SELO-821396 format. One line per field, with one value per residue (C-alpha): residue number from 1; residue in three letters; x, y, z. Coordinates in nm, 2 decimals. Layout:
seq: c(NUM:...) $
type: c(Ala:...) $
x: c(X:...) $
y: c(Y:...) $
z: c(Z:...) $
This chain:
seq: c(1:2:3:4:5:6:7:8:9:10:11:12:13:14:15:16:17:18:19:20:21:22:23:24:25:26:27:28:29:30:31:32:33:34:35:36:37:38:39:40:41:42:43:44:45:46:47:48:49:50:51:52:53:54:55:56:57:58:59:60:61:62:63:64:65:66:67:68:69:70:71:72:73:74:75:76:77:78:79:80:81:82:83:84:85:86:87:88:89:90:91:92:93:94:95:96:97:98:99:100:101:102:103:104:105:106:107:108:109:110:111:112:113:114:115:116:117:118:119:120:121:122:123:124:125:126:127:128:129:130:131:132:133:134:135:136:137:138:139:140:141:142:143:144:145:146:147:148:149:150:151:152:153:154:155:156:157:158:159:160:161:162:163:164:165:166:167:168:169:170:171:172:173:174:175:176:177:178:179:180:181:182:183:184:185:186:187:188:189:190:191:192:193:194:195:196:197:198:199:200:201:202:203:204:205:206:207:208:209:210:211:212:213:214:215:216:217:218:219:220:221:222:223:224:225:226:227:228:229:230:231:232:233:234:235:236:237:238:239:240:241:242:243:244:245:246:247:248:249:250:251:252:253:254:255:256:257:258:259:260:261:262:263:264:265:266:267:268:269:270:271:272:273:274:275:276:277:278:279:280:281:282:283:284:285:286:287:288:289:290:291:292:293:294:295:296:297:298:299:300:301:302:303:304:305:306:307:308:309:310:311:312:313:314:315:316:317:318:319:320:321:322:323:324:325:326:327:328:329:330:331:332:333:334:335:336:337:338:339:340:341:342:343:344:345:346:347:348:349:350:351:352:353:354:355:356:357:358:359:360:361:362:363:364:365:366:367:368:369:370:371:372:373:374:375:376:377:378:379:380:381:382:383:384:385:386:387:388:389:390:391:392:393:394:395:396:397:398:399:400:401:402:403:404:405:406:407:408:409:410:411:412:413:414:415:416:417:418:419:420:421:422:423:424:425:426:427:428:429:430:431:432:433:434:435:436:437:438:439:440:441:442:443:444:445:446:447:448:449:450:451:452:453:454:455:456:457:458:459:460:461:462:463:464:465:466:467:468:469:470:471:472:473:474:475:476:477:478:479:480:481:482:483:484:485:486:487:488:489:490:491:492:493:494:495:496:497:498:499:500:501:502:503:504:505:506:507:508:509:510:511:512:513:514:515:516:517:518:519:520:521:522:523:524:525:526:527:528:529:530:531:532:533:534:535:536:537:538:539:540:541:542:543:544:545:546:547:548:549:550:551:552:553:554:555:556:557:558:559:560:561:562:563:564:565:566:567:568:569:570:571:572:573:574:575:576:577:578:579:580:581:582:583:584:585:586:587:588:589:590:591:592:593:594:595:596:597:598:599:600:601:602:603:604:605:606:607:608:609:610:611:612:613:614:615:616:617:618:619:620:621:622:623:624:625:626:627:628:629:630:631:632:633:634:635:636:637:638:639:640:641:642:643:644:645:646:647:648:649:650:651:652:653:654:655:656:657:658:659:660:661:662:663:664:665:666:667:668:669:670) $
type: c(Met:Pro:Glu:Arg:Pro:Leu:Arg:Ile:Leu:Val:Val:Glu:His:Asp:Pro:Pro:Thr:Ala:Glu:Lys:Leu:Thr:Ala:Leu:Leu:Arg:Gln:Ala:Trp:Asp:Thr:Ala:Pro:Glu:Ile:Val:Val:Val:Pro:Ser:Leu:Gly:Glu:Ala:Val:Gln:Arg:Leu:Gly:Arg:Glu:Ser:Phe:Asp:Val:Ala:Leu:Val:Asp:Phe:Ala:Leu:Pro:Asp:Gly:Ala:Gly:Leu:Ala:Asn:Leu:Pro:Leu:Leu:Lys:Asn:Ala:Ala:Pro:Arg:Val:Pro:Leu:Val:Val:Val:Gly:Asp:Ala:Asp:Asp:Glu:Ser:Val:Ala:Ser:Glu:Ala:Val:His:Ala:Gly:Ala:Gln:Asp:Tyr:Leu:Leu:Lys:Ser:Gln:Leu:Asp:Met:Arg:Trp:Leu:Arg:Arg:Ser:Leu:Arg:Tyr:Ala:Met:Glu:Arg:His:Ala:Ala:Glu:Met:Ala:Leu:Leu:Asp:Ala:Glu:Ala:Arg:Tyr:Arg:Glu:Val:Phe:Asp:His:Leu:Thr:Glu:Gly:Ile:Phe:Arg:Thr:Thr:Pro:Asp:Gly:Arg:Tyr:Leu:Met:Ala:Asn:Arg:Ala:Leu:Ala:Arg:Ile:Tyr:Gly:Tyr:Ser:Ser:Pro:Glu:Glu:Leu:Met:Arg:Ser:Ile:Thr:Asp:Ile:Gly:Ser:Thr:Leu:Tyr:Val:Gln:Pro:Gly:Arg:Arg:Glu:Glu:Phe:Met:Arg:Leu:Met:Glu:Gln:His:Asp:Val:Leu:Thr:Asn:Phe:Glu:Ser:Pro:Val:Phe:Arg:Arg:Asp:Gly:Arg:Ile:Ile:Trp:Ile:Ser:Glu:Asn:Cys:Arg:Ala:Val:Arg:Asp:Ala:Ser:Gly:Arg:Leu:Leu:Tyr:Tyr:Glu:Gly:Thr:Val:Arg:Asp:Ile:Thr:Glu:Arg:Arg:Ile:Ala:Glu:Glu:Arg:Leu:Arg:Asn:Ser:Glu:Ala:Leu:Tyr:His:Ser:Leu:Val:Glu:Thr:Leu:Pro:Gln:Asn:Ile:Phe:Arg:Lys:Asp:Ile:Gln:Gly:Arg:Phe:Thr:Phe:Ala:Asn:Gln:Gln:Phe:Cys:Arg:Thr:Leu:Gly:Arg:Pro:Leu:Glu:Ala:Ile:Leu:Gly:Lys:Thr:Asp:Phe:Asp:Phe:Tyr:Pro:Pro:Glu:Leu:Ala:Ser:Lys:Tyr:Gln:Arg:Asp:Asp:Ala:Arg:Val:Ile:Ala:Thr:Gly:Gln:Thr:Leu:Asn:Leu:Val:Glu:Glu:His:Arg:Leu:Pro:Asp:Gly:Arg:Thr:Leu:Tyr:Val:Gln:Val:Val:Lys:Thr:Pro:Leu:Arg:Gly:Ala:His:Asn:Gln:Ile:Ile:Gly:Leu:Gln:Gly:Ile:Phe:Trp:Asp:Ile:Thr:Glu:Gln:Arg:Leu:Ala:Glu:Gln:Arg:Ile:Arg:Gln:Ala:Asn:Glu:Glu:Leu:Ala:Arg:Ser:Gln:Ala:Glu:Leu:Lys:Arg:Lys:Asn:Ala:Gln:Met:Ala:Glu:Glu:Leu:Arg:Met:Ala:Arg:Glu:Ile:Gln:Met:Ser:Leu:Leu:Pro:Gln:His:Thr:Pro:Val:Phe:Pro:Pro:Gly:Ala:Thr:Pro:Glu:Arg:Gln:Ala:Leu:Met:Phe:Thr:Gln:Arg:Tyr:Gln:Pro:Thr:Gly:Glu:Val:Gly:Gly:Asp:Phe:Tyr:Tyr:Val:Ser:Ala:Leu:Ser:Glu:Thr:Glu:Ala:Ser:Val:Phe:Leu:Cys:Asp:Val:Ala:Gly:His:Gly:Val:Arg:Ser:Ala:Leu:Ile:Thr:Ala:Val:Ile:Arg:Ala:Leu:Leu:Glu:Glu:Leu:Lys:Pro:Leu:Ala:Arg:Asp:Pro:Gly:Ala:Leu:Leu:Thr:Arg:Leu:Asn:Gln:Glu:Leu:Leu:Asn:Ile:Leu:Arg:His:Ala:Asp:Ala:Ser:Ile:Leu:Thr:Thr:Ala:Cys:Cys:Leu:Val:Ala:Asp:Ala:Ala:Thr:Gly:Thr:Leu:Arg:Tyr:Ala:Asn:Ala:Gly:His:Pro:Arg:Pro:Phe:His:Val:Gln:Arg:Ala:Ala:Gly:Glu:Val:Arg:Pro:Leu:Pro:Arg:Ala:Thr:Pro:Arg:Pro:Gln:Pro:Ala:Leu:Gly:Leu:Val:Glu:Thr:Ala:Thr:Tyr:Gln:Asn:Ala:Glu:Val:Thr:Leu:Gln:Pro:Ser:Asp:Leu:Val:Met:Leu:Tyr:Thr:Asp:Gly:Leu:Tyr:Glu:Val:His:Asn:Ala:Ala:Gln:Glu:Leu:Tyr:Ser:Thr:Glu:Gln:Leu:Glu:Ala:Ala:Val:Arg:Ala:Arg:Leu:Gln:Glu:Pro:Thr:Pro:Glu:Leu:Phe:Asp:His:Leu:Leu:Ala:Glu:Val:Arg:Thr:Phe:Ala:Glu:Lys:Gln:Glu:Phe:Glu:Asp:Asp:Val:Cys:Leu:Leu:Gly:Val:Asp:Phe:Ile:Gln:Tyr:Leu:Ser:Leu:Arg) $
x: c(-0.09:0.27:0.52:0.64:0.99:1.26:1.44:1.81:2.09:2.43:2.72:3.02:3.29:3.43:3.22:3.30:3.21:2.89:2.79:2.86:2.65:2.37:2.36:2.36:2.08:1.86:1.91:1.83:1.45:1.17:1.05:1.34:1.44:1.49:1.86:2.02:2.40:2.60:2.98:3.05:2.96:2.85:2.60:2.48:2.41:2.22:2.01:1.93:1.83:1.57:1.47:1.32:1.51:1.45:1.82:2.16:2.47:2.78:3.14:3.37:3.64:3.49:3.74:3.56:3.48:3.66:3.58:3.36:3.32:3.09:2.82:2.72:2.68:2.47:2.26:2.21:2.09:1.85:1.82:1.54:1.73:1.93:2.30:2.50:2.87:3.08:3.46:3.79:3.91:3.84:3.87:3.62:3.71:3.63:3.30:3.22:3.31:3.10:2.80:2.86:2.90:2.55:2.56:2.33:2.59:2.94:3.00:3.33:3.34:3.54:3.26:2.96:2.70:2.34:2.22:2.43:2.36:1.98:1.99:2.20:1.98:1.66:1.79:1.93:1.58:1.41:1.66:1.64:1.26:1.32:1.55:1.28:1.16:1.50:1.48:1.14:1.30:1.58:1.32:1.17:1.51:1.56:1.24:1.39:1.73:1.58:1.38:1.68:1.73:2.11:2.25:2.42:2.67:2.91:3.16:3.45:3.80:3.78:3.47:3.17:2.86:2.79:2.50:2.30:1.98:1.70:1.82:2.15:1.97:1.75:2.06:2.22:1.89:1.82:1.48:1.61:1.93:1.94:1.94:2.22:2.43:2.37:2.46:2.76:3.03:3.33:3.28:3.60:3.51:3.13:3.05:3.32:3.35:3.71:3.97:4.17:3.90:3.84:4.22:4.24:3.95:4.14:4.47:4.31:4.13:4.45:4.62:4.34:4.08:3.82:3.71:3.46:3.30:3.49:3.32:3.32:3.12:2.95:2.74:2.37:2.21:2.06:2.40:2.35:2.64:2.57:2.80:2.81:2.97:3.09:3.16:3.33:3.53:3.74:3.63:3.91:3.93:4.13:4.45:4.41:4.31:4.07:3.73:3.52:3.43:3.11:2.96:2.71:2.65:2.47:2.37:2.54:2.47:2.25:2.52:2.78:2.56:2.49:2.86:2.94:2.66:2.77:3.11:2.96:2.69:2.61:2.26:2.20:2.36:2.11:1.83:1.94:2.03:1.70:1.54:1.78:1.68:2.04:2.16:2.39:2.58:2.87:3.13:3.39:3.75:3.65:3.40:3.09:2.79:2.74:2.47:2.23:1.96:1.61:1.68:1.97:1.74:1.48:1.75:1.87:1.51:1.60:1.53:1.81:1.86:1.92:2.20:2.40:2.71:2.69:2.94:2.90:2.93:2.60:2.41:2.60:2.75:3.11:3.27:3.08:3.14:3.52:3.52:3.34:3.58:3.88:3.74:3.69:4.05:4.17:3.98:4.10:4.46:4.49:4.25:4.12:3.77:3.67:3.44:3.35:3.07:2.98:2.82:2.59:2.42:2.06:1.89:1.67:1.97:1.96:2.27:2.25:2.49:2.55:2.74:2.94:3.12:3.31:3.50:3.70:3.55:3.79:3.78:3.85:4.23:4.19:4.26:4.05:3.79:3.59:3.42:3.09:2.94:2.66:2.54:2.25:2.13:2.27:2.16:1.95:2.24:2.48:2.24:2.21:2.59:2.61:2.35:2.55:2.87:2.70:2.56:2.91:3.06:2.79:2.86:3.24:3.16:2.93:3.20:3.45:3.20:3.13:3.50:3.51:3.21:3.35:3.66:3.43:3.22:3.52:3.61:3.25:3.24:3.55:3.38:3.06:3.24:3.37:3.03:2.86:3.11:3.05:2.67:2.74:2.75:3.10:3.03:2.77:2.57:2.68:2.43:2.43:2.57:2.93:2.98:3.31:3.32:3.30:2.99:2.80:2.47:2.46:2.75:2.76:3.00:2.99:3.18:3.11:3.27:3.13:3.24:3.27:3.34:2.99:2.76:2.40:2.42:2.35:2.32:2.22:2.23:2.08:1.98:1.61:1.65:1.90:1.80:1.67:1.87:1.73:1.91:1.85:2.01:1.91:2.03:1.95:1.96:2.29:2.61:2.65:2.56:2.19:2.19:2.41:2.17:1.88:2.08:2.14:1.76:1.69:1.94:1.75:1.41:1.53:1.61:1.27:1.09:1.28:0.96:0.84:1.16:1.02:0.77:0.99:0.68:0.53:0.87:0.91:0.55:0.60:0.95:0.80:0.53:0.79:1.02:0.74:0.65:1.01:1.06:0.72:0.84:1.17:0.98:1.20:1.15:1.43:1.43:1.53:1.53:1.55:1.54:1.47:1.48:1.46:1.66:1.57:1.87:1.65:1.41:1.60:1.31:1.38:1.11:1.18:1.02:1.15:1.10:1.21:1.55:1.75:1.64:1.89:2.05:1.97:2.29:2.22:2.57:2.46:2.24:2.47:2.20:2.19:1.86:1.70:1.46:1.10:0.88:0.61:0.38:0.34:0.49:0.78:0.68:0.77:1.08:1.05:0.94:0.73:0.39:0.21:-0.03:0.22:0.19:0.48:0.42:0.64:0.77:0.93:1.18:1.35:1.73:1.94:2.28:2.56:2.30:2.40:2.16:2.35:2.21:2.37:2.31:2.29:2.63:2.78:2.66:2.57:2.91:3.01:3.31:3.51:3.24:2.97:2.83:2.65:2.75:2.41:2.25:2.27:2.65:2.65:2.44:2.68:2.98:2.83:2.74:3.10:3.23:2.94:3.16:3.40:3.38:3.16:3.45:3.65:3.34:3.27:3.63:3.64:3.31:3.43:3.75:3.57:3.33:3.61:3.82:3.51:3.47:3.63:3.82:3.86:3.64:3.28:3.04:2.82:2.83:2.87:2.75:2.75:2.60:2.60:2.40:2.54:2.32:2.58:2.37:2.04:2.06:1.93:1.75:1.83) $
y: c(-5.56:-5.46:-5.57:-5.31:-5.18:-5.30:-5.04:-5.12:-4.95:-4.96:-4.88:-4.83:-4.56:-4.61:-4.41:-4.64:-4.95:-4.79:-4.70:-5.05:-5.20:-4.95:-5.05:-5.42:-5.38:-5.18:-5.46:-5.73:-5.66:-5.60:-5.33:-5.10:-5.08:-4.77:-4.75:-4.53:-4.51:-4.39:-4.38:-4.45:-4.67:-4.38:-4.26:-4.61:-4.65:-4.32:-4.41:-4.75:-4.61:-4.37:-4.52:-4.85:-5.08:-5.43:-5.52:-5.36:-5.43:-5.34:-5.29:-5.50:-5.24:-4.90:-4.63:-4.55:-4.91:-5.21:-5.50:-5.76:-5.53:-5.31:-5.58:-5.56:-5.18:-5.21:-5.50:-5.29:-5.00:-5.21:-5.57:-5.64:-5.55:-5.83:-5.76:-5.88:-5.81:-5.75:-5.77:-5.83:-6.13:-6.46:-6.65:-6.91:-6.82:-6.45:-6.54:-6.78:-6.52:-6.26:-6.49:-6.57:-6.20:-6.13:-6.11:-6.32:-6.37:-6.27:-6.18:-6.12:-5.78:-5.94:-6.20:-5.97:-5.99:-5.91:-6.28:-6.36:-6.03:-6.08:-6.43:-6.34:-6.05:-6.25:-6.54:-6.31:-6.15:-6.49:-6.63:-6.32:-6.36:-6.68:-6.51:-6.26:-6.51:-6.50:-6.12:-6.14:-6.37:-6.12:-5.84:-6.03:-6.05:-5.68:-5.60:-5.75:-5.59:-5.24:-5.25:-5.30:-5.00:-4.98:-4.84:-5.11:-5.04:-5.20:-4.96:-4.99:-4.89:-4.58:-4.45:-4.56:-4.73:-5.08:-5.14:-4.95:-5.01:-4.77:-4.70:-4.57:-4.35:-4.21:-4.14:-3.94:-3.76:-3.93:-4.06:-4.40:-4.61:-4.56:-4.18:-4.21:-4.42:-4.19:-3.88:-4.00:-4.11:-4.01:-4.07:-3.90:-3.56:-3.57:-3.73:-3.67:-3.32:-3.36:-3.36:-3.69:-3.88:-4.13:-4.18:-4.25:-4.50:-4.68:-4.68:-4.85:-5.09:-5.18:-5.25:-5.44:-5.54:-5.47:-5.14:-5.08:-4.76:-4.54:-4.21:-3.91:-3.60:-3.62:-3.41:-3.50:-3.43:-3.10:-2.98:-3.05:-3.21:-3.53:-3.78:-4.15:-4.46:-4.72:-5.08:-5.23:-5.52:-5.57:-5.84:-6.00:-6.28:-6.60:-6.43:-6.15:-5.89:-5.63:-5.65:-5.40:-5.28:-5.36:-5.28:-5.08:-4.72:-4.57:-4.21:-4.11:-3.74:-3.74:-3.91:-3.67:-3.38:-3.52:-3.57:-3.22:-3.07:-3.28:-3.13:-2.78:-2.78:-3.03:-2.90:-2.95:-3.29:-3.40:-3.27:-3.44:-3.78:-3.84:-3.83:-4.07:-4.44:-4.54:-4.63:-4.35:-4.34:-4.17:-4.32:-4.16:-4.28:-4.55:-4.70:-4.56:-4.45:-4.07:-4.04:-4.26:-4.17:-4.31:-4.57:-4.71:-4.72:-4.91:-5.15:-5.22:-5.22:-4.97:-4.61:-4.36:-4.32:-4.70:-4.67:-4.37:-4.45:-4.82:-5.02:-5.28:-5.55:-5.44:-5.52:-5.77:-6.12:-6.11:-6.21:-5.93:-5.67:-5.75:-5.71:-5.38:-5.24:-5.36:-5.17:-4.86:-4.88:-4.89:-4.57:-4.39:-4.50:-4.42:-4.13:-4.28:-4.37:-4.74:-4.85:-5.21:-5.46:-5.69:-6.03:-6.18:-6.52:-6.49:-6.76:-6.86:-6.93:-6.61:-6.39:-6.02:-5.78:-5.45:-5.15:-4.98:-4.65:-4.53:-4.19:-4.02:-3.73:-3.44:-3.18:-2.81:-2.87:-3.14:-3.42:-3.74:-3.75:-4.05:-4.17:-4.17:-4.45:-4.52:-4.85:-4.99:-5.31:-5.38:-5.74:-5.68:-5.50:-5.78:-6.05:-5.86:-5.84:-6.21:-6.28:-6.07:-6.26:-6.60:-6.49:-6.38:-6.71:-6.90:-6.68:-6.76:-7.13:-7.11:-6.93:-7.20:-7.47:-7.28:-7.28:-7.65:-7.71:-7.50:-7.72:-8.03:-7.88:-7.83:-8.20:-8.30:-8.09:-8.27:-8.60:-8.48:-8.41:-8.76:-8.90:-8.68:-8.78:-9.14:-9.09:-8.99:-9.28:-9.44:-9.62:-9.57:-9.86:-10.01:-10.08:-10.36:-10.50:-10.60:-10.43:-10.28:-9.90:-9.93:-10.15:-9.95:-9.78:-9.53:-9.35:-9.11:-8.82:-8.62:-8.33:-8.23:-7.93:-7.81:-7.46:-7.55:-7.85:-7.99:-7.89:-7.87:-8.04:-8.41:-8.65:-9.02:-9.27:-9.62:-9.90:-9.97:-10.26:-10.39:-10.10:-9.82:-9.58:-9.34:-9.01:-8.76:-8.42:-8.17:-7.84:-7.76:-7.38:-7.29:-7.49:-7.56:-7.83:-7.78:-7.82:-8.13:-8.29:-8.24:-8.41:-8.70:-8.72:-8.70:-8.99:-9.20:-9.11:-9.20:-9.55:-9.58:-9.44:-9.65:-9.84:-9.50:-9.43:-9.52:-9.23:-8.92:-8.70:-8.94:-8.97:-8.59:-8.56:-8.82:-8.68:-8.33:-8.47:-8.66:-8.36:-8.14:-8.38:-8.39:-8.01:-7.95:-8.16:-7.97:-7.63:-7.54:-7.43:-7.51:-7.45:-7.76:-7.77:-8.11:-8.28:-8.65:-8.85:-9.20:-9.29:-9.61:-9.74:-9.98:-9.71:-9.39:-9.25:-8.99:-8.92:-8.65:-8.41:-8.08:-7.92:-7.56:-7.67:-7.52:-7.70:-7.96:-7.91:-8.15:-8.16:-8.30:-8.36:-8.50:-8.20:-7.94:-7.82:-7.73:-7.64:-7.68:-7.98:-7.86:-7.81:-8.05:-7.76:-7.40:-7.26:-7.39:-7.62:-7.53:-7.64:-7.92:-7.86:-7.55:-7.64:-7.94:-7.99:-7.98:-8.26:-8.29:-8.38:-8.58:-8.47:-8.69:-8.66:-8.91:-8.94:-9.01:-9.19:-8.94:-8.72:-8.58:-8.48:-8.23:-8.17:-7.89:-7.68:-7.30:-7.27:-7.33:-7.00:-6.78:-6.60:-6.24:-6.09:-5.78:-5.56:-5.74:-5.88:-6.22:-6.52:-6.60:-6.92:-6.79:-6.77:-7.12:-7.25:-7.08:-7.23:-7.58:-7.52:-7.41:-7.74:-7.98:-8.22:-8.28:-8.59:-8.52:-8.53:-8.28:-8.06:-8.05:-7.96:-7.68:-7.54:-7.53:-7.37:-7.10:-7.01:-7.00:-6.77:-6.54:-6.52:-6.22:-6.44:-6.73:-6.94:-7.05:-6.88:-7.18:-7.56:-7.69:-8.02:-8.14:-8.47:-8.59:-8.88:-8.98:-9.20:-9.39:-9.64:-9.84:-10.14:-10.46:-10.70:-11.00) $
z: c(1.19:1.13:1.40:1.64:1.55:1.78:2.00:2.00:2.20:2.04:2.28:2.05:2.08:1.73:1.47:1.17:1.37:1.50:1.14:1.03:1.31:1.24:0.87:0.95:1.20:0.96:0.70:0.95:0.99:0.75:1.00:1.05:1.42:1.62:1.68:1.95:1.94:2.24:2.26:2.63:2.92:3.14:2.88:2.82:3.19:3.19:2.88:3.00:3.34:3.19:2.86:2.73:2.49:2.36:2.34:2.38:2.16:2.37:2.26:2.48:2.50:2.59:2.69:3.01:3.10:3.23:2.99:3.16:3.46:3.24:3.23:3.60:3.56:3.25:3.41:3.72:3.51:3.31:3.43:3.18:2.87:2.72:2.64:2.34:2.36:2.05:2.06:1.88:2.09:1.91:2.24:2.38:2.74:2.68:2.52:2.81:3.07:2.90:2.91:3.28:3.35:3.22:2.84:2.63:2.36:2.24:1.88:1.69:1.51:1.23:1.17:1.19:0.92:0.89:0.92:1.23:1.40:1.35:1.47:1.78:1.88:1.83:2.03:2.30:2.34:2.35:2.61:2.81:2.85:3.03:3.28:3.39:3.64:3.80:3.81:3.98:4.24:4.28:4.32:4.61:4.77:4.69:4.88:5.20:5.12:5.07:5.40:5.62:5.85:5.78:5.46:5.26:4.98:4.73:4.56:4.32:4.43:4.21:4.40:4.20:4.35:4.23:4.47:4.73:4.92:5.00:5.35:5.21:4.96:5.24:5.46:5.18:5.08:4.75:4.64:4.53:4.51:4.13:4.17:4.43:4.20:3.90:4.10:4.29:4.05:4.26:4.63:4.73:4.58:4.60:4.94:5.20:5.35:5.46:5.18:5.17:5.37:5.09:5.06:5.44:5.40:5.12:5.31:5.61:5.39:5.22:5.55:5.72:5.46:5.73:5.87:6.15:6.27:6.02:6.10:5.87:5.79:5.45:5.22:5.17:4.84:4.97:5.08:5.45:5.64:5.84:6.01:5.91:6.05:5.80:5.85:5.55:5.41:5.09:4.85:4.66:4.40:4.45:4.34:4.59:4.34:4.49:4.33:4.54:4.88:5.06:5.39:5.59:5.68:5.98:6.02:6.35:6.31:6.62:6.83:6.71:6.79:7.13:7.20:7.10:7.31:7.60:7.59:7.57:7.83:8.11:8.13:7.76:7.79:8.05:7.85:7.53:7.66:7.82:7.48:7.31:7.27:7.36:7.70:7.85:8.17:8.35:8.60:8.82:8.85:9.10:8.86:9.05:8.85:8.86:8.59:8.40:8.15:8.17:7.90:8.11:8.42:8.22:8.10:8.46:8.59:8.87:8.94:8.91:9.29:9.31:9.05:9.15:9.36:9.28:9.05:8.78:9.05:9.20:8.87:8.66:8.71:8.84:8.50:8.31:8.58:8.57:8.20:8.21:8.47:8.26:7.96:8.18:8.31:7.95:7.86:8.17:8.13:7.75:7.73:7.41:7.31:7.32:7.05:7.04:6.99:7.28:7.22:7.48:7.50:7.62:7.83:7.54:7.32:7.11:7.07:7.15:6.99:7.16:7.03:7.31:7.30:7.61:7.61:7.89:8.09:8.15:8.42:8.41:8.38:8.11:8.36:8.33:8.60:8.48:8.17:7.99:7.79:7.55:7.42:7.20:7.05:6.70:6.68:6.36:6.19:6.28:6.16:5.83:5.80:5.86:5.59:5.35:5.44:5.40:5.06:4.95:5.07:4.88:4.57:4.60:4.62:4.32:4.11:4.20:4.10:3.78:3.68:3.74:3.53:3.25:3.23:3.24:2.96:2.74:2.78:2.72:2.40:2.27:2.34:2.19:1.86:1.85:1.92:1.66:1.39:1.47:1.41:1.05:0.79:0.80:0.48:0.21:0.05:-0.28:-0.57:-0.66:-0.33:-0.36:-0.70:-0.80:-0.86:-1.24:-1.21:-0.95:-1.04:-0.77:-0.60:-0.31:-0.23:0.10:0.25:0.61:0.78:1.12:1.23:1.60:1.82:1.73:1.45:1.35:1.00:0.96:0.67:0.64:0.35:0.37:0.14:0.12:-0.12:-0.38:-0.61:-0.38:-0.17:0.10:0.14:0.42:0.49:0.76:0.91:1.27:1.35:1.51:1.55:1.92:2.17:2.14:1.77:1.80:2.04:1.80:1.52:1.76:1.82:1.44:1.39:1.64:1.49:1.14:1.26:1.43:1.12:0.86:0.76:0.61:0.42:0.08:0.11:0.18:0.24:0.50:0.67:0.70:0.82:1.10:1.18:1.23:1.47:1.67:1.69:1.81:2.08:2.20:2.19:2.36:2.66:2.66:2.63:2.33:1.97:1.72:1.35:1.15:0.77:0.59:0.25:0.20:-0.12:-0.26:-0.57:-0.76:-0.96:-1.16:-1.30:-1.26:-1.05:-0.78:-0.52:-0.28:-0.02:0.12:0.47:0.43:0.30:0.01:-0.30:-0.43:-0.77:-1.05:-1.25:-1.60:-1.74:-2.08:-2.14:-1.98:-1.75:-1.38:-1.21:-0.87:-0.82:-0.88:-0.57:-0.48:-0.39:-0.52:-0.20:0.01:0.28:0.65:0.84:1.09:1.45:1.37:1.24:1.40:1.12:0.84:0.58:0.34:-0.03:-0.26:-0.60:-0.86:-1.15:-1.37:-1.37:-1.67:-1.66:-1.56:-1.37:-1.03:-0.75:-0.52:-0.17:0.05:0.36:0.36:0.53:0.18:0.04:0.33:0.36:0.31:0.14:0.26:0.11:0.31:-0.01:0.02:-0.19:-0.35:-0.46:-0.82:-0.78:-0.65:-0.94:-1.19:-1.02:-1.05:-1.41:-1.49:-1.36:-1.42:-1.62:-1.33:-1.12:-0.82:-0.56:-0.76:-0.82:-0.44:-0.35:-0.61:-0.48:-0.13:-0.23:-0.44:-0.16:0.09:-0.13:-0.16:0.22:0.40:0.65:0.41:0.64:0.64:0.89:0.95:0.93:0.57:0.44:0.07:-0.03:-0.39:-0.55:-0.89:-1.11:-1.31:-1.50:-1.49:-1.27:-1.42:-1.19:-1.40) $
């Protein structure tokens, strides 16, 4: 059954770059993918929100975006779609920050080619599958988050929603948080009824960083006007730069309506307050209760007639009664509303939070004749806010720790490079032992060029006897830390399996099984190609086996011929670490004096020029044939220079390793 075509979203504002990416993507798969190209962040968020994609390729510098800040928006729109960022900055810190912001990989536009693009997208999708468990855990958190009774939000300074819960969507009349965030892209012009209200909000936030009970009329989705109360705080980075606002929203429409009706009609006031779940009361100038609703009566545990005419000292401990009367005196003296949260310690150790609003009562001539108050339990709201603060504090600590670990990782990479270079042979064996160069039967030449701090190519040369040399070359997919670790494992396994070295096929078979056992325990799958050979200087016999590796060249200088070594089987044998039952076969050829066996990794020829043409193995073979009479060190240096000149950026795109075995002369055992 043919594989399902991939569905790929390309977010790129530059048409030529978009066309280039589309062309590369269509070349990368046998089954042509379905490619959707959008030019902006906003459209990308919309498409991701309503359509299904296997992967998204996102330009770092979108005109309507904010660099790395784009990634949370895209992840929020489609958390199950892996993101690969492409950009112009050749900077490890940018790539690292992109990955930590949610991208699976960061690619340079200048280095894009079909092979690397395919590899990056395939690995991004595979890695992203492992992250789905984390998304599921987040979904469980979201279930709790969405069932809070208060609306919770996170917004950018320019008025876009980064996060909202279901309660907030319900308050504003939307069916879901996603619909709310798609519909409201400018809070100042879309939500607030009063012009300049958003600017007032931002001015107060700039002054205080915290805002409580910021009350405003707002438009619901259906056009109806409601009143909300916002509690908010500004979140800044370590340098003080504003990142976003976050806080809670309560629908206070009922309370505002109640207050308005109270001012208009005392009868309506009494009718209304008896139906509210909040505690409501009135006091005169002397602090005596003149009214209490039934909820307040239930709170005090007394009938209305036992409350009227009494003061706070008749119902509360002296210290609380004194505080309440001080608050009352403040309202009466200033004529201003008092809005505060009181904290009370209960006998069982729990903390009770109460929202209290006290406003002055005015007579017919606008003189203050007392006050009215309303209070209600907001303990759950406060606990939710505390949980949010704790989560944010934990996040800040995690980010600081992440920066520290990044610095540590850079140092460890430098050390890893030194260690990896030390694993390569520092000296090659001499045949016969102790012979001068002009009397040696076998000579070895190597060139090793990793593209990063650590690489995935590895070679090994050892003496099996006074006449036999074992040569091993492998290429682990990728060129990062993971690939380097596998080369270290292979180096250790080669030492352990040295008794099998005279039989290259048996050595590769056993090495494949050991790698599979290690990778199975690590729950990983890593492609590794390898070639192993044994050269006998006494007979000129070359035995070799190949595991998915580019076939070495047999350079016959005397005959003027260059050709790949023949296969041991009609079809290529698989790479290491893939097929558990693989059994690798040996092939054999006879070397003549002055012959060269040239082993190499695919990084030598998998490069592109400015026209995106690939340097082929046929071109490599022709280049060797043109210089086959040169000494092997000069031949290798010229090959590297020719391929580097062909490359668009004059650099190799992958790790490169060249290893030559020169058969100089037959070695006599006498």
